[in-house]
N, CA, C and O atoms as a printed pandas DataFrame, in Angstrom:
     atom_number atom_name residue_name chain_id  residue_number  x_coord  y_coord  z_coord
0              1         N          UNK        A               1   50.473  -28.585  -88.380
1              2        CA          UNK        A               1   49.875  -27.524  -89.140
2              3         C          UNK        A               1   50.833  -26.342  -89.127
3              4         O          UNK        A               1   51.361  -25.970  -88.078
4              5         N          UNK        A               2   51.050  -25.764  -90.283
5              6        CA          UNK        A               2   51.943  -24.616  -90.372
6              7         C          UNK        A               2   51.221  -23.353  -89.925
7              8         O          UNK        A               2   49.990  -23.309  -89.925
8              9         N          UNK        A               3   51.975  -22.325  -89.543
9             10        CA          UNK        A               3   51.373  -21.126  -88.957
10            11         C          UNK        A               3   50.393  -20.454  -89.899
11            12         O          UNK        A               3   49.353  -19.968  -89.454
12            13         N          UNK        A               4   50.701  -20.412  -91.210
13            14        CA          UNK        A               4   49.805  -19.701  -92.120
14            15         C          UNK        A               4   48.521  -20.477  -92.357
15            16         O          UNK        A               4   47.484  -19.874  -92.634
16            17         N          UNK        A               5   48.565  -21.815  -92.255
17            18        CA          UNK        A               5   47.339  -22.599  -92.387
18            19         C          UNK        A               5   46.420  -22.354  -91.198
19            20         O          UNK        A               5   45.214  -22.176  -91.369
20            21         N          UNK        A               6   46.984  -22.343  -90.000
21            22        CA          UNK        A               6   46.146  -22.147  -88.817
22            23         C          UNK        A               6   45.533  -20.750  -88.824
23            24         O          UNK        A               6   44.359  -20.594  -88.488
24            25         N          UNK        A               7   46.318  -19.717  -89.205
25            26        CA          UNK        A               7   45.773  -18.366  -89.261
26            27         C          UNK        A               7   44.711  -18.248  -90.342
27            28         O          UNK        A               7   43.685  -17.597  -90.144
28            29         N          UNK        A               8   44.955  -18.877  -91.480
29            30        CA          UNK        A               8   43.978  -18.824  -92.560
30            31         C          UNK        A               8   42.689  -19.501  -92.137
31            32         O          UNK        A               8   41.605  -18.987  -92.411
32            33         N          UNK        A               9   42.784  -20.653  -91.470
33            34        CA          UNK        A               9   41.576  -21.345  -91.044
34            35         C          UNK        A               9   40.828  -20.559  -89.972
35            36         O          UNK        A               9   39.598  -20.508  -89.979
36            37         N          UNK        A              10   41.565  -19.953  -89.060
37            38        CA          UNK        A              10   40.923  -19.230  -87.966
38            39         C          UNK        A              10   40.275  -17.932  -88.422
39            40         O          UNK        A              10   39.193  -17.582  -87.953
40            41         N          UNK        A              11   40.927  -17.216  -89.333
41            42        CA          UNK        A              11   40.488  -15.874  -89.662
42            43         C          UNK        A              11   39.792  -15.764  -91.017
43            44         O          UNK        A              11   39.468  -14.656  -91.445
44            45         N          UNK        A              12   39.560  -16.859  -91.686
45            46        CA          UNK        A              12   38.926  -16.755  -92.991
46            47         C          UNK        A              12   37.445  -16.461  -92.814
47            48         O          UNK        A              12   36.803  -16.954  -91.886
48            49         N          UNK        A              13   36.918  -15.650  -93.720
49            50        CA          UNK        A              13   35.508  -15.275  -93.622
50            51         C          UNK        A              13   34.639  -16.111  -94.544
51            52         O          UNK        A              13   33.421  -16.153  -94.369
52            53         N          UNK        A              14   35.236  -16.777  -95.522
53            54        CA          UNK        A              14   34.421  -17.592  -96.417
54            55         C          UNK        A              14   34.123  -18.939  -95.772
55            56         O          UNK        A              14   34.794  -19.369  -94.834
56            57         N          UNK        A              15   33.100  -19.585  -96.306
57            58        CA          UNK        A              15   32.693  -20.878  -95.758
58            59         C          UNK        A              15   33.741  -21.927  -96.095
59            60         O          UNK        A              15   34.115  -22.091  -97.256
60            61         N          UNK        A              16   34.212  -22.632  -95.080
61            62        CA          UNK        A              16   35.214  -23.669  -95.300
62            63         C          UNK        A              16   34.513  -24.935  -95.773
63            64         O          UNK        A              16   33.400  -25.232  -95.340
64            65         N          UNK        A              17   35.157  -25.671  -96.651
65            66        CA          UNK        A              17   34.550  -26.917  -97.092
66            67         C          UNK        A              17   34.611  -27.929  -95.955
67            68         O          UNK        A              17   35.565  -27.943  -95.177
68            69         N          UNK        A              18   33.601  -28.763  -95.866
69            70        CA          UNK        A              18   33.563  -29.737  -94.781
70            71         C          UNK        A              18   34.694  -30.749  -94.931
71            72         O          UNK        A              18   35.186  -31.281  -93.935
72            73         N          UNK        A              19   35.110  -31.017  -96.164
73            74        CA          UNK        A              19   36.201  -31.965  -96.382
74            75         C          UNK        A              19   37.494  -31.450  -95.761
75            76         O          UNK        A              19   38.203  -32.192  -95.081
76            77         N          UNK        A              20   37.800  -30.167  -95.999
77            78        CA          UNK        A              20   39.008  -29.572  -95.449
78            79         C          UNK        A              20   38.904  -29.504  -93.927
79            80         O          UNK        A              20   39.874  -29.798  -93.229
80            81         N          UNK        A              21   37.740  -29.122  -93.407
81            82        CA          UNK        A              21   37.560  -29.006  -91.971
82            83         C          UNK        A              21   37.737  -30.367  -91.307
83            84         O          UNK        A              21   38.384  -30.457  -90.263
84            85         N          UNK        A              22   37.179  -31.423  -91.886
85            86        CA          UNK        A              22   37.331  -32.761  -91.331
86            87         C          UNK        A              22   38.780  -33.202  -91.347
87            88         O          UNK        A              22   39.242  -33.846  -90.406
88            89         N          UNK        A              23   39.501  -32.866  -92.400
89            90        CA          UNK        A              23   40.907  -33.234  -92.494
90            91         C          UNK        A              23   41.701  -32.601  -91.361
91            92         O          UNK        A              23   42.500  -33.271  -90.706
92            93         N          UNK        A              24   41.481  -31.297  -91.126
93            94        CA          UNK        A              24   42.231  -30.616  -90.080
94            95         C          UNK        A              24   41.798  -31.070  -88.687
95            96         O          UNK        A              24   42.631  -31.153  -87.784
96            97         N          UNK        A              25   40.515  -31.363  -88.498
97            98        CA          UNK        A              25   40.064  -31.881  -87.207
98            99         C          UNK        A              25   40.696  -33.239  -86.940
99           100         O          UNK        A              25   41.078  -33.539  -85.809
100          101         N          UNK        A              26   40.805  -34.058  -87.979
101          102        CA          UNK        A              26   41.431  -35.370  -87.838
102          103         C          UNK        A              26   42.900  -35.214  -87.458
103          104         O          UNK        A              26   43.386  -35.906  -86.564
104          105         N          UNK        A              27   43.604  -34.315  -88.127
105          106        CA          UNK        A              27   45.025  -34.101  -87.811
106          107         C          UNK        A              27   45.188  -33.620  -86.383
107          108         O          UNK        A              27   46.110  -34.042  -85.686
108          109         N          UNK        A              28   44.295  -32.736  -85.941
109          110        CA          UNK        A              28   44.359  -32.226  -84.579
110          111         C          UNK        A              28   44.155  -33.365  -83.582
111          112         O          UNK        A              28   44.827  -33.414  -82.551
112          113         N          UNK        A              29   43.237  -34.277  -83.882
113          114        CA          UNK        A              29   42.987  -35.415  -83.000
114          115         C          UNK        A              29   44.207  -36.309  -82.929
115          116         O          UNK        A              29   44.584  -36.752  -81.845
116          117         N          UNK        A              30   44.837  -36.585  -84.078
117          118        CA          UNK        A              30   46.035  -37.423  -84.079
118          119         C          UNK        A              30   47.129  -36.787  -83.232
119          120         O          UNK        A              30   47.792  -37.474  -82.454
120          121         N          UNK        A              31   47.321  -35.475  -83.379
121          122        CA          UNK        A              31   48.375  -34.788  -82.623
122          123         C          UNK        A              31   48.092  -34.867  -81.135
123          124         O          UNK        A              31   48.988  -35.166  -80.344
124          125         N          UNK        A              32   46.846  -34.601  -80.746
125          126        CA          UNK        A              32   46.495  -34.602  -79.322
126          127         C          UNK        A              32   46.657  -35.998  -78.732
127          128         O          UNK        A              32   47.239  -36.152  -77.658
128          129         N          UNK        A              33   46.144  -37.023  -79.430
129          130        CA          UNK        A              33   46.263  -38.392  -78.932
130          131         C          UNK        A              33   47.714  -38.817  -78.839
131          132         O          UNK        A              33   48.111  -39.470  -77.874
132          133         N          UNK        A              34   48.504  -38.455  -79.827
133          134        CA          UNK        A              34   49.907  -38.831  -79.825
134          135         C          UNK        A              34   50.677  -38.201  -78.680
135          136         O          UNK        A              34   51.488  -38.866  -78.035
136          137         N          UNK        A              35   50.431  -36.927  -78.424
137          138        CA          UNK        A              35   51.129  -36.251  -77.327
138          139         C          UNK        A              35   50.768  -36.853  -75.980
139          140         O          UNK        A              35   51.632  -37.014  -75.119
140          141         N          UNK        A              36   49.498  -37.187  -75.794
141          142        CA          UNK        A              36   49.065  -37.746  -74.514
142          143         C          UNK        A              36   49.659  -39.123  -74.261
143          144         O          UNK        A              36   49.925  -39.482  -73.114
144          145         N          UNK        A              37   49.868  -39.898  -75.319
145          146        CA          UNK        A              37   50.342  -41.270  -75.158
146          147         C          UNK        A              37   51.816  -41.449  -75.506
147          148         O          UNK        A              37   52.318  -42.573  -75.481
148          149         N          UNK        A              38   52.504  -40.385  -75.825
149          150        CA          UNK        A              38   53.918  -40.473  -76.134
150          151         C          UNK        A              38   54.212  -41.073  -77.504
151          152         O          UNK        A              38   55.299  -41.605  -77.726
152          153         N          UNK        A              39   53.259  -40.995  -78.416
153          154        CA          UNK        A              39   53.457  -41.512  -79.772
154          155         C          UNK        A              39   53.758  -40.367  -80.733
155          156         O          UNK        A              39   53.369  -39.222  -80.500
156          157         N          UNK        A              40   54.444  -40.691  -81.792
157          158        CA          UNK        A              40   54.610  -39.714  -82.856
158          159         C          UNK        A              40   53.293  -39.576  -83.592
159          160         O          UNK        A              40   52.460  -40.481  -83.556
160          161         N          UNK        A              41   53.100  -38.447  -84.260
161          162        CA          UNK        A              41   51.840  -38.194  -84.950
162          163         C          UNK        A              41   51.553  -39.270  -86.002
163          164         O          UNK        A              41   50.411  -39.707  -86.145
164          165         N          UNK        A              42   52.574  -39.694  -86.731
165          166        CA          UNK        A              42   52.386  -40.722  -87.753
166          167         C          UNK        A              42   51.995  -42.056  -87.154
167          168         O          UNK        A              42   51.170  -42.775  -87.719
168          169         N          UNK        A              43   52.581  -42.395  -86.010
169          170        CA          UNK        A              43   52.232  -43.657  -85.362
170          171         C          UNK        A              43   50.800  -43.624  -84.851
171          172         O          UNK        A              43   50.074  -44.609  -84.988
172          173         N          UNK        A              44   50.385  -42.509  -84.267
173          174        CA          UNK        A              44   49.014  -42.381  -83.776
174          175         C          UNK        A              44   48.028  -42.512  -84.931
175          176         O          UNK        A              44   46.993  -43.164  -84.794
176          177         N          UNK        A              45   48.346  -41.894  -86.070
177          178        CA          UNK        A              45   47.474  -41.987  -87.239
178          179         C          UNK        A              45   47.379  -43.433  -87.718
179          180         O          UNK        A              45   46.294  -43.896  -88.070
180          181         N          UNK        A              46   48.509  -44.155  -87.736
181          182        CA          UNK        A              46   48.510  -45.545  -88.179
182          183         C          UNK        A              46   47.687  -46.433  -87.253
183          184         O          UNK        A              46   46.963  -47.314  -87.717
184          185         N          UNK        A              47   47.796  -46.204  -85.951
185          186        CA          UNK        A              47   47.034  -47.004  -84.988
186          187         C          UNK        A              47   45.538  -46.777  -85.177
187          188         O          UNK        A              47   44.763  -47.732  -85.232
188          189         N          UNK        A              48   45.131  -45.503  -85.277
189          190        CA          UNK        A              48   43.708  -45.208  -85.443
190          191         C          UNK        A              48   43.172  -45.710  -86.780
191          192         O          UNK        A              48   42.042  -46.193  -86.852
192          193         N          UNK        A              49   43.963  -45.602  -87.825
193          194        CA          UNK        A              49   43.537  -46.093  -89.136
194          195         C          UNK        A              49   43.388  -47.607  -89.120
195          196         O          UNK        A              49   42.433  -48.140  -89.686
196          197         N          UNK        A              50   44.317  -48.305  -88.481
197          198        CA          UNK        A              50   44.221  -49.762  -88.373
198          199         C          UNK        A              50   42.981  -50.164  -87.585
199          200         O          UNK        A              50   42.308  -51.133  -87.936
200          201         N          UNK        A              51   42.677  -49.422  -86.518
201          202        CA          UNK        A              51   41.483  -49.701  -85.733
202          203         C          UNK        A              51   40.221  -49.520  -86.574
203          204         O          UNK        A              51   39.334  -50.373  -86.558
204          205         N          UNK        A              52   40.139  -48.408  -87.310
205          206        CA          UNK        A              52   38.979  -48.158  -88.176
206          207         C          UNK        A              52   38.813  -49.274  -89.190
207          208         O          UNK        A              52   37.703  -49.764  -89.395
208          209         N          UNK        A              53   39.915  -49.686  -89.836
209          210        CA          UNK        A              53   39.849  -50.735  -90.845
210          211         C          UNK        A              53   39.368  -52.050  -90.255
211          212         O          UNK        A              53   38.563  -52.752  -90.867
212          213         N          UNK        A              54   39.861  -52.390  -89.057
213          214        CA          UNK        A              54   39.460  -53.641  -88.411
214          215         C          UNK        A              54   37.975  -53.636  -88.085
215          216         O          UNK        A              54   37.276  -54.615  -88.347
216          217         N          UNK        A              55   37.491  -52.543  -87.516
217          218        CA          UNK        A              55   36.064  -52.460  -87.164
218          219         C          UNK        A              55   35.208  -52.545  -88.420
219          220         O          UNK        A              55   34.221  -53.280  -88.444
220          221         N          UNK        A              56   35.571  -51.810  -89.455
221          222        CA          UNK        A              56   34.776  -51.826  -90.683
222          223         C          UNK        A              56   34.740  -53.215  -91.317
223          224         O          UNK        A              56   33.690  -53.667  -91.774
224          225         N          UNK        A              57   35.902  -53.896  -91.344
225          226        CA          UNK        A              57   35.963  -55.229  -91.929
226          227         C          UNK        A              57   35.077  -56.221  -91.179
227          228         O          UNK        A              57   34.323  -56.979  -91.791
228          229         N          UNK        A              58   35.175  -56.210  -89.849
229          230        CA          UNK        A              58   34.407  -57.153  -89.035
230          231         C          UNK        A              58   32.904  -56.902  -89.135
231          232         O          UNK        A              58   32.123  -57.840  -89.293
232          233         N          UNK        A              59   32.505  -55.641  -89.045
233          234        CA          UNK        A              59   31.078  -55.322  -89.096
234          235         C          UNK        A              59   30.516  -55.622  -90.476
235          236         O          UNK        A              59   29.386  -56.093  -90.600
236          237         N          UNK        A              60   31.299  -55.352  -91.513
237          238        CA          UNK        A              60   30.849  -55.637  -92.876
238          239         C          UNK        A              60   30.655  -57.129  -93.083
239          240         O          UNK        A              60   29.757  -57.543  -93.817
240          241         N          UNK        A              61   31.499  -57.950  -92.434
241          242        CA          UNK        A              61   31.397  -59.400  -92.566
242          243         C          UNK        A              61   30.284  -59.980  -91.681
243          244         O          UNK        A              61   30.011  -61.179  -91.736
244          245         N          UNK        A              62   29.649  -59.138  -90.876
245          246        CA          UNK        A              62   28.568  -59.618  -90.020
246          247         C          UNK        A              62   29.004  -59.943  -88.611
247          248         O          UNK        A              62   28.186  -60.390  -87.807
248          249         N          UNK        A              63   30.263  -59.735  -88.286
249          250        CA          UNK        A              63   30.765  -60.012  -86.944
250          251         C          UNK        A              63   30.604  -58.803  -86.041
251          252         O          UNK        A              63   29.910  -57.844  -86.379
252          253         N          UNK        A              64   31.256  -58.862  -84.890
253          254        CA          UNK        A              64   31.218  -57.724  -83.976
254          255         C          UNK        A              64   32.607  -57.514  -83.377
255          256         O          UNK        A              64   33.400  -58.450  -83.275
256          257         N          UNK        A              65   32.885  -56.292  -82.991
257          258        CA          UNK        A              65   34.144  -55.930  -82.353
258          259         C          UNK        A              65   33.799  -55.415  -80.969
259          260         O          UNK        A              65   32.980  -54.506  -80.830
260          261         N          UNK        A              66   34.413  -55.983  -79.946
261          262        CA          UNK        A              66   34.115  -55.620  -78.574
262          263         C          UNK        A              66   35.332  -54.938  -77.955
263          264         O          UNK        A              66   36.389  -55.556  -77.828
264          265         N          UNK        A              67   35.194  -53.684  -77.574
265          266        CA          UNK        A              67   36.263  -52.952  -76.902
266          267         C          UNK        A              67   35.937  -52.940  -75.418
267          268         O          UNK        A              67   34.944  -52.351  -74.993
268          269         N          UNK        A              68   36.773  -53.589  -74.643
269          270        CA          UNK        A              68   36.530  -53.661  -73.207
270          271         C          UNK        A              68   36.421  -52.257  -72.619
271          272         O          UNK        A              68   37.203  -51.377  -72.976
272          273         N          UNK        A              69   35.484  -52.044  -71.745
273          274        CA          UNK        A              69   35.235  -50.797  -71.028
274          275         C          UNK        A              69   34.772  -49.656  -71.923
275          276         O          UNK        A              69   34.619  -48.536  -71.436
276          277         N          UNK        A              70   34.542  -49.894  -73.207
277          278        CA          UNK        A              70   34.150  -48.795  -74.079
278          279         C          UNK        A              70   32.829  -49.087  -74.780
279          280         O          UNK        A              70   31.790  -48.549  -74.396
280          281         N          UNK        A              71   32.862  -49.933  -75.803
281          282        CA          UNK        A              71   31.656  -50.196  -76.581
282          283         C          UNK        A              71   31.851  -51.434  -77.440
283          284         O          UNK        A              71   32.962  -51.947  -77.576
284          285         N          UNK        A              72   30.762  -51.901  -78.012
285          286        CA          UNK        A              72   30.851  -52.988  -78.988
286          287         C          UNK        A              72   30.181  -52.519  -80.275
287          288         O          UNK        A              72   29.129  -51.881  -80.255
288          289         N          UNK        A              73   30.814  -52.849  -81.379
289          290        CA          UNK        A              73   30.331  -52.470  -82.698
290          291         C          UNK        A              73   29.839  -53.728  -83.399
291          292         O          UNK        A              73   30.530  -54.747  -83.390
292          293         N          UNK        A              74   28.668  -53.676  -84.000
293          294        CA          UNK        A              74   28.123  -54.818  -84.729
294          295         C          UNK        A              74   27.159  -54.302  -85.782
295          296         O          UNK        A              74   26.994  -53.094  -85.952
296          297         N          UNK        A              75   26.525  -55.229  -86.487
297          298        CA          UNK        A              75   25.489  -54.844  -87.440
298          299         C          UNK        A              75   24.247  -55.678  -87.164
299          300         O          UNK        A              75   24.333  -56.838  -86.761
300          301         N          UNK        A              76   23.105  -55.071  -87.386
301          302        CA          UNK        A              76   21.826  -55.742  -87.176
302          303         C          UNK        A              76   21.032  -55.690  -88.470
303          304         O          UNK        A              76   21.227  -54.806  -89.304
304          305         N          UNK        A              77   20.142  -56.646  -88.619
305          306        CA          UNK        A              77   19.268  -56.664  -89.790
306          307         C          UNK        A              77   17.945  -56.029  -89.405
307          308         O          UNK        A              77   17.271  -56.481  -88.479
308          309         N          UNK        A              78   17.584  -54.990  -90.116
309          310        CA          UNK        A              78   16.281  -54.360  -89.913
310          311         C          UNK        A              78   15.310  -55.041  -90.872
311          312         O          UNK        A              78   15.519  -54.986  -92.083
312          313         N          UNK        A              79   14.247  -55.685  -90.365
313          314        CA          UNK        A              79   13.352  -56.457  -91.232
314          315         C          UNK        A              79   12.560  -55.561  -92.188
315          316         O          UNK        A              79   12.399  -54.362  -91.960
316          317         N          UNK        A              80   12.072  -56.182  -93.262
317          318        CA          UNK        A              80   11.242  -55.459  -94.227
318          319         C          UNK        A              80    9.934  -55.058  -93.544
319          320         O          UNK        A              80    9.434  -55.762  -92.667
320          321         N          UNK        A              81    9.397  -53.922  -93.960
321          322        CA          UNK        A              81    8.154  -53.451  -93.362
322          323         C          UNK        A              81    7.389  -52.599  -94.368
323          324         O          UNK        A              81    7.901  -52.250  -95.431
324          325         N          UNK        A              82    6.176  -52.280  -94.012
325          326        CA          UNK        A              82    5.353  -51.426  -94.851
326          327         C          UNK        A              82    5.294  -50.048  -94.224
327          328         O          UNK        A              82    4.935  -49.896  -93.056
328          329         N          UNK        A              83    5.648  -49.051  -95.008
329          330        CA          UNK        A              83    5.600  -47.669  -94.540
330          331         C          UNK        A              83    4.545  -46.908  -95.318
331          332         O          UNK        A              83    3.832  -47.483  -96.140
332          333         N          UNK        A              84    4.450  -45.623  -95.059
333          334        CA          UNK        A              84    3.481  -44.784  -95.758
334          335         C          UNK        A              84    4.181  -43.590  -96.379
335          336         O          UNK        A              84    5.066  -42.984  -95.774
336          337         N          UNK        A              85    3.772  -43.262  -97.596
337          338        CA          UNK        A              85    4.243  -42.057  -98.250
338          339         C          UNK        A              85    3.595  -40.880  -97.524
339          340         O          UNK        A              85    2.368  -40.803  -97.475
340          341         N          UNK        A              86    4.385  -39.958  -96.955
341          342        CA          UNK        A              86    3.781  -38.886  -96.163
342          343         C          UNK        A              86    2.932  -37.905  -96.980
343          344         O          UNK        A              86    2.067  -37.231  -96.421
344          345         N          UNK        A              87    3.165  -37.820  -98.269
345          346        CA          UNK        A              87    2.415  -36.868  -99.088
346          347         C          UNK        A              87    1.092  -37.473  -99.548
347          348         O          UNK        A              87    0.035  -36.861  -99.395
348          349         N          UNK        A              88    1.156  -38.679 -100.114
349          350        CA          UNK        A              88   -0.050  -39.289 -100.677
350          351         C          UNK        A              88   -0.734  -40.260  -99.719
351          352         O          UNK        A              88   -1.915  -40.562  -99.888
352          353         N          UNK        A              89   -0.026  -40.742  -98.738
353          354        CA          UNK        A              89   -0.616  -41.688  -97.793
354          355         C          UNK        A              89   -0.646  -43.118  -98.303
355          356         O          UNK        A              89   -1.183  -44.000  -97.632
356          357         N          UNK        A              90   -0.081  -43.364  -99.473
357          358        CA          UNK        A              90   -0.065  -44.718 -100.030
358          359         C          UNK        A              90    0.917  -45.599  -99.270
359          360         O          UNK        A              90    1.948  -45.118  -98.800
360          361         N          UNK        A              91    0.601  -46.892  -99.147
361          362        CA          UNK        A              91    1.561  -47.799  -98.516
362          363         C          UNK        A              91    2.777  -48.016  -99.418
363          364         O          UNK        A              91    2.648  -48.118 -100.638
364          365         N          UNK        A              92    3.961  -48.086  -98.800
365          366        CA          UNK        A              92    5.208  -48.288  -99.530
366          367         C          UNK        A              92    5.957  -49.426  -98.851
367          368         O          UNK        A              92    6.087  -49.446  -97.627
368          369         N          UNK        A              93    6.452  -50.375  -99.650
369          370        CA          UNK        A              93    7.238  -51.482  -99.113
370          371         C          UNK        A              93    8.669  -51.014  -98.888
371          372         O          UNK        A              93    9.314  -50.513  -99.810
372          373         N          UNK        A              94    9.165  -51.175  -97.668
373          374        CA          UNK        A              94   10.540  -50.810  -97.330
374          375         C          UNK        A              94   11.317  -52.115  -97.184
375          376         O          UNK        A              94   10.966  -52.938  -96.339
376          377         N          UNK        A              95   12.373  -52.329  -97.990
377          378        CA          UNK        A              95   13.094  -53.607  -97.957
378          379         C          UNK        A              95   13.930  -53.763  -96.680
379          380         O          UNK        A              95   14.220  -52.787  -95.988
380          381         N          UNK        A              96   14.305  -54.994  -96.390
381          382        CA          UNK        A              96   15.169  -55.241  -95.228
382          383         C          UNK        A              96   16.577  -54.754  -95.541
383          384         O          UNK        A              96   17.017  -54.777  -96.690
384          385         N          UNK        A              97   17.277  -54.312  -94.497
385          386        CA          UNK        A              97   18.653  -53.864  -94.695
386          387         C          UNK        A              97   19.442  -54.014  -93.408
387          388         O          UNK        A              97   18.885  -54.086  -92.313
388          389         N          UNK        A              98   20.761  -54.060  -93.574
389          390        CA          UNK        A              98   21.656  -54.142  -92.413
390          391         C          UNK        A              98   22.060  -52.745  -91.998
391          392         O          UNK        A              98   22.381  -51.899  -92.833
392          393         N          UNK        A              99   22.040  -52.514  -90.689
393          394        CA          UNK        A              99   22.396  -51.209  -90.153
394          395         C          UNK        A              99   23.448  -51.387  -89.058
395          396         O          UNK        A              99   23.459  -52.416  -88.383
396          397         N          UNK        A             100   24.335  -50.401  -88.868
397          398        CA          UNK        A             100   25.338  -50.516  -87.803
398          399         C          UNK        A             100   24.692  -50.344  -86.435
399          400         O          UNK        A             100   23.716  -49.610  -86.277
400          401         N          UNK        A             101   25.255  -51.036  -85.453
401          402        CA          UNK        A             101   24.776  -50.919  -84.073
402          403         C          UNK        A             101   25.987  -50.742  -83.161
403          404         O          UNK        A             101   26.970  -51.476  -83.265
404          405         N          UNK        A             102   25.902  -49.772  -82.279
405          406        CA          UNK        A             102   26.970  -49.515  -81.311
406          407         C          UNK        A             102   26.338  -49.531  -79.928
407          408         O          UNK        A             102   25.383  -48.801  -79.663
408          409         N          UNK        A             103   26.873  -50.361  -79.058
409          410        CA          UNK        A             103   26.343  -50.455  -77.706
410          411         C          UNK        A             103   27.427  -50.017  -76.728
411          412         O          UNK        A             103   28.514  -50.594  -76.692
412          413         N          UNK        A             104   27.122  -48.999  -75.940
413          414        CA          UNK        A             104   28.067  -48.501  -74.945
414          415         C          UNK        A             104   28.091  -49.433  -73.744
415          416         O          UNK        A             104   27.050  -49.923  -73.307
416          417         N          UNK        A             105   29.286  -49.677  -73.211
417          418        CA          UNK        A             105   29.422  -50.524  -72.037
418          419         C          UNK        A             105   29.291  -49.688  -70.767
419          420         O          UNK        A             105   29.290  -48.458  -70.823
420          421         N          UNK        A             106   29.181  -50.353  -69.639
421          422        CA          UNK        A             106   28.909  -49.699  -68.369
422          423         C          UNK        A             106   29.935  -48.625  -67.989
423          424         O          UNK        A             106   29.525  -47.536  -67.588
424          425         N          UNK        A             107   31.259  -48.876  -68.095
425          426        CA          UNK        A             107   32.212  -47.818  -67.727
426          427         C          UNK        A             107   32.054  -46.543  -68.546
427          428         O          UNK        A             107   32.228  -45.444  -68.021
428          429         N          UNK        A             108   31.728  -46.681  -69.819
429          430        CA          UNK        A             108   31.534  -45.494  -70.667
430          431         C          UNK        A             108   30.271  -44.736  -70.239
431          432         O          UNK        A             108   30.266  -43.507  -70.167
432          433         N          UNK        A             109   29.212  -45.486  -69.959
433          434        CA          UNK        A             109   27.972  -44.845  -69.501
434          435         C          UNK        A             109   28.191  -44.123  -68.182
435          436         O          UNK        A             109   27.700  -43.011  -67.990
436          437         N          UNK        A             110   28.930  -44.755  -67.270
437          438        CA          UNK        A             110   29.197  -44.122  -65.975
438          439         C          UNK        A             110   30.064  -42.880  -66.129
439          440         O          UNK        A             110   29.867  -41.900  -65.411
440          441         N          UNK        A             111   31.017  -42.905  -67.052
441          442        CA          UNK        A             111   31.873  -41.748  -67.278
442          443         C          UNK        A             111   31.070  -40.563  -67.814
443          444         O          UNK        A             111   31.396  -39.411  -67.529
444          445         N          UNK        A             112   30.033  -40.844  -68.580
445          446        CA          UNK        A             112   29.192  -39.770  -69.126
446          447         C          UNK        A             112   28.255  -39.198  -68.084
447          448         O          UNK        A             112   27.848  -38.042  -68.196
448          449         N          UNK        A             113   27.904  -39.970  -67.081
449          450        CA          UNK        A             113   26.926  -39.536  -66.081
450          451         C          UNK        A             113   27.575  -39.161  -64.751
451          452         O          UNK        A             113   27.039  -39.490  -63.693
452          453         N          UNK        A             114   28.701  -38.489  -64.786
453          454        CA          UNK        A             114   29.374  -38.090  -63.539
454          455         C          UNK        A             114   28.624  -36.993  -62.826
455          456         O          UNK        A             114   29.053  -36.542  -61.764
């Protein structure tokens, strides 16, 4: 990030768009991860992007991705059910759909509960 971008982001009084904010937060994460692991910023971005693509592809295909000591990513089918319209109280049929599921493994849970 160049000096004028960081000053503009820090000192601007108008509402920043979430798209721009997410972009800069992502860049900051790549820089921090790269410095900690001795990677260049571009290499860190490529590794994280490849990881995201792999997880999305596997979960979309119905499989699961298991990261040792961290978490497992999968998708589950939520069955069809009958719900109620909160305004009128009429029954409404809710169709079945697939939803993402993330399960934290024991080391991650223990790290959070120090």
